[in-house]
N, C-alpha and C positions, 0 to 999 in steps of 0.2 A: 623527695627531698634533695636540695642544693647541694652539691658539690663546691667545696671550697677550694680554690685555687692558689697554690701560693706564687707569689709574682716571681717572674724569672730574675734570676741573680740574686736573690734575697737568700742569705745563709742565715741558721740562727744564729751565729755568733752576731751577724751584723744588725739583725733585730733586735738582739738583746741589748747591744751596745745603744742602737739609736733610740729604744725605749728609756736604758738609764739616761741617757742625755736629755730625753724630752721630758722627763719627770722631775729633773733637775733645775729646769729652766722655767716650764709652765707652772703657775701656782693651782693647786686644786679648785680654787675659787673661780679661776680663771673661765670668762665666755665661752674662751675658745674651745677648753678641755670638755666644757658641760656641753655643747653643740655637737662635738666629737663624739661624746659618751652617748647622748640621745640618737646620733645617726646609727652607732656601731650596734646599741640595744636594739634599733629598728630594723637593723639588717638580721639579727639574729633571730626576732620574731619571724621575719619573710621567710628564714630557712626553716623555720620549724622550732627554734629553741628560744627559751627566754631564760632570766637570772637562774644562776645556780646549775646551769646546761640540764635542767629538764625538759625532754621533749613536750612537746605541745600536740594537740588532736587539729592538726591544721594541714589542707594540703599545699602544696607550692606551685602556684599558677604564676607564670610570667606575662605581666602589664607592661610592656614597652612600647616607647616612641623610637627608639632604634636600638641596635645590638651589633657586635662585631662578636665572634666567637674563635679570632686568628690566634688566639692565645691556647686555645685548647690542642693536645696532641691529635694527631689524625685518629678517625673514629672511621668506623664501617658504616658506610653509605645506607641510606634506605634502600631497599629493595624496591619500592615504587613509589614516586608521589602522585597522588590522587586528588586532582582539585574539583570542586563544584564547579558550575558554570556561570550563572547569572549571578551577580554580586561578586563574585570571586575573580574570573577572567576578565569580565566586562560589568558596569554596573548598569544592568540593564531594565530593570523593572520599573522605576518608574516613566522613565521616557523612551521605554521599547516595547515591552510587552503589554503595559499598560495601555499605552496608545493603540496600539493593535486589537488588543480586545474591544476597546469603545468603537475604535473604526470598523471591524465585525459587527458589533452591536447597533450600529448605524448604519451598515448596508443593509443588515435584515430587517432595520424598522423595529427594534424590539423595546425601545425607550427605555432603555438601560445605560448609564453612564457610571464607570466606576473610578469616583475623584481619587486625588494622591493617599488623603488617610485613609477612605474606605479599602483601598489597593493594599495598603499596608497591612490592614487585619487580615485582609484574606490571605497574604502570601503565609500564614500560619499553616496554610493547608497546603500539601504536597501537590503539586502536579495542575496544570491547566484546566483539564477536564474535572477532576475532583473538586477546584476551586469552584468553576462556573454550576456546578450540580449543586453543591451545598449552598451556594450564595441563593440559587432558584427557588431551593427548597424550604431555604429560611425566609425569603422576602416574597415567595409566590412566582409562577412561572410565569413567562410572558403571554398573553394571547395567542400571539402566532404559533406557541410550541404546540407540540403533540400533546394529548392526553393519556396515554399508557406510558407506564415506566418505560418499557422495552423501545418505543418510539422515541422518546425523550433521549435515551442512550445515543440513538443514531443522531438526534437533533445535537446533542452536545459535542458528539464527534465532529460531524458537520461543519460548526460554528469553530471549533479548536483548528481544524485543517486549514479554514480559511485565515484565522489570526495568525497562525504558524508562515503561510503564504506571505503575508503583509509585513510581519518581523522578518522575515529572510528578505525581502525587499527593500527593506530598512538597513539591515546589516551589511547587503551588497554594495550599498552607498556610503557605507564605512563613516556613519555619522555618529556612532558610539566607539570610542576609544578603549583600548586594554588599558586595564588599570596598571599603574605605576609598578616595575618589577617583573610582571608576568613574564616576559620573552627572555629578561635575564636569567631567570629560575628555572624555568622551563629547558632552554638551551644548556645551562649547566647540569642539568642532571641528564639531559639526553647524550651531550657528550661526555658524561663519566659512565655511561651504562645503566641509567635508574631507568627504570620504566616510567612513562607517563600515561595517565589516562584522565579522561575528563567524564566524572559520574553525576549524573544530573537527573532529576524527574522531568525537567522540559523534552518536549518533541525532539526525538533525534535528527531531524531534518533543522530544526532551528539550532541545535548545537553543534550539527555538523558545519552549517554556514557559519558560525563564529569562529570556529576554529580553522576552517579553511580560507575564510576571507580575510581574518584579520589576525592570525598567526602564520599565515602562508600554506602553500601545499607541500613544501616541502617538509616542515613541521607537523602537518597535518598527517602525511604519510607515517610517522614514527608513532604517533597519539592515539590510543586504542579508546574509543567511545562509548561508555555504556548509558543510555539514557530512554526515557520515554518509558515503555511498556515493555521493556526487556528484562522487568521483574514484575512480580504479581502485586507486590506490595512496595509502597514510597515510603521515603523518608517522612517521619524519622526510624522508619523500619529500617536495620542494617543491610538489608537483602542485597543492594545496587554493590555496595562497598566489598561483602562478602563474594559476590559474583566476580568483581575486577580481581580482587586476590585469588579465587579458584582459577579464574582464567589465564592468570599470569604463573600461576604455578607455586604461589609463595604464601608463607604465613603471614596472616593479616597483622601479629604484632612487628611484623618487620615494614611496615607501611606507614605513611605520613601522609596525613589528609590535610587540605587547606578549605577552609568552609568561610563561610560568611552569617552562618544562621545558627538558631537555636535547635532546627527541626535537622538542618544537616549535621551539627555537633551531637547530637543525640543519635543518629545513624552512625557516625564514624565510633564515636565511645561503646555503643552496643556491639559495632561490630571487632573491637578488641583492638583498634587503631589510636595511635597518637594523633591530635589534631590542633593546629593553627587557626585560628579565628581571625580571617583580616576583616574588618567592621565594614559594612558598608550603607548606604545612604538609608535605607531600610531596616537596618538591623542594629544600629548602634547601640540603642538602648537596651537590646536583650539580655538576658540573664546567659551568661557563660559561665559560669563557676566551674564546670566542669571541663573547660579548655585546658590544654597543656601550655599555650601562649596565647597572648591577645597582642594584635597590632593593628595601627589604622589601615596600613597596607602592606604590600611585598616591599615595595620601595626599590627606587634605582641611585646609583652614587648620585650626589652626596647624602642623599636621603634614603638609602639602604638600610632597610629597616631588620631582615634576616636573609639568609641564603642556606645554601645546602648544606654546608658543615652547623649550621646551627640546626637543620633538621636533623642530620647524623646524631649529633649530642643531644638531641631533646630523646632519641631512643634509647639513651644510655643515662639519661635524667642528668646530664650537667648542662645547668642554666646558668645563663649570663644574668648578672643582677646590675 
């Protein structure tokens, strides 16, 4: 439920006087009054109320292009900010991971190419090795692939290892930039003692390369990475987020997750954490009905969309409309 915050310096008598003055000068049939009434009614519906102040069964999800929480009183900061990697720190999928998969397939002469649309569908499967296995199981294994299931596990692992090497080389060249606002939010969190981690289904070496090369070694030394096969079940299973909370020795409910996908959102919510969605190229049209807030990106001034204080208020369910 959204929290209604009175405007600073607006006393009840002043508001009453203002309402009296406005009602005597604006006719009830005025188009201006009708528009204001519609907007007020829409705001009440957004906050979970309708005519007669009767509650309705509706979750409050913040969907914004920009936000400022400066008028909220100071709040307890999150114990940790947990970031997904691909699509959150960097929009890596289309021109990073996909390209590296295809280069690997070409090197091994497998006759396989993942185009942009196909790869978007495959992203619904968490983990690169799992993604390749599911694809080959569906369309048929390449002629050069082993015939037994046990051998195929090793075959896929070798493909993924080579793909990771190619991807890391791409990251080292810094051809893929950080998304807007990532550095700012991480710096603010670290400066205020909030723990920061990256929790990803991607290979640990690939995630470490992104954090080290794009965020810099000084930040990387302060950021914990949970990635790859560190847990037996990948997103949408909550295992990786629960592992992060357990490692930090904090309650899951004190964490705020920044994700970009429906499977990441499902993992965060199953772990009992607040989750902010920053939509990425492949995930913009996914269903984020369970998200606590949805933005196009984190953003930097003058197009800053949210900050650490917003994350703190999210834990207290104080939303900016």
